[in-house]
Each structure stands twice: as C-alpha cells, then as structure tokens.
C-alpha positions, 0 to 999 in steps of 0.5 A: 322173176320178170313178172315179179319185177313188173309188179314189185313197187318196193325193190330198189336194188337187184343183184343178178350177177352170175345167173346165166340169164342170157338174151331171152332172160334179159329181154323178159327183164326189159319188158318188166322194166317198162312198168317198174318204177322202184328199181334204180340199180341192177347188176347183170354181170357174168350172165352171157347177155349179148347184143339182143338182150342189151338192145332190149334193155336199152330200148326199155330205158328209152323207147323211141317208137313215138313221143308217147312211148318216150314218156310212158313206156320208157323206164325213167328210174334205172340209174345204174346197170352193172355188168353190161358194157355198151355205150348206147345203154350207158348214155340212156341210163345217164339220161335217167339222172336228175329226177323224173321230170328232167329225165322225161324232158331230156328223152323227149328232146332227144326224140325230137332231135332224132326225128325232126320229120315227126313234127317239123314245126316242133323241131325249132321250138324250145322243149319247155313250151310243151306244157303250154302246148298241152294245155292249149290242146287239152289236158287229157290229150296223149302226146301223140295226139298233141303232135298230130294236132300241131302238124294240123296247125302250121301257124301255131308258132308263127 
C-alpha cells in the first residue's frame, strides 16, 4: 500500500479505517506521503496507531531537519487526516490549507522561528524577501545552500 501511495498521482481520498495498520504501517505510509502530491484526505481511524506512528505522519507533513526538507520533503497537500487525535498533527495539517505556495511559506517561517540559530540574520527578515534572495544567490541554488550563503555574508541585509 505504501509503495502504491508513493507513485500514485491520481488518488485524492483514501479510507483505511479499521485495517490494523499500527505504528509500523503508519511509518510506511508517512514515508510514502513525503513524495505523494495527490492525496489530500486520509482516514486512519481504528488502526491502533500510537505515538511512534503519529509522530512519523506529523514529521512527513512538516520535516524540520533543514530548510530544504521543509520545502522539498514535507507533504504540502494533505488537508485532513481523520482518526488520529494529536494536537501537533492537527496544527501541521492546518498549515497545509491555502495552496502550495502559502503552505511552503508558512512552514519555512515556522522553521525560522523555531531555529533562529540556523541563520541569525534571517530571523529578523520578512519571509517574503526569500524569493529576491534566491535570485541574488542563484536560481539553481538549494535552500540549504542559500542559508549557507547568507551566513557567509553578514552585511547582506544592512
């Protein structure tokens, strides 16, 4: 199932209620969600999914290991997951509403507020400046490389 979700580009709604998925299955589904761009609604009720499985799914919605992961490895499409009661997951899913561009902006802004040490200069900059910054650094530059570049140029925003 998880492998099928990884490559399926048409399925928008998936009901998996009462399938005894548990934590291991939820973790597999979470890995598939990182690359799935069509699924926007999933039901996982009555599946004995615990903390580990819930955390895996929440991390697939918002992967905060680096700015590049926030933008490229997080799922920006899931708008509703039924059957898992977890505040962190609810908040992360709420970020996915409003279109891909707004979702990515929200998540990157959250990353910067949670990790001010990642790039102290950017902690004080409006997130809307990032597109101009990317053009300045180079269009093919990864987000992580952009942050490295900014750290090396302390006078960029002065």
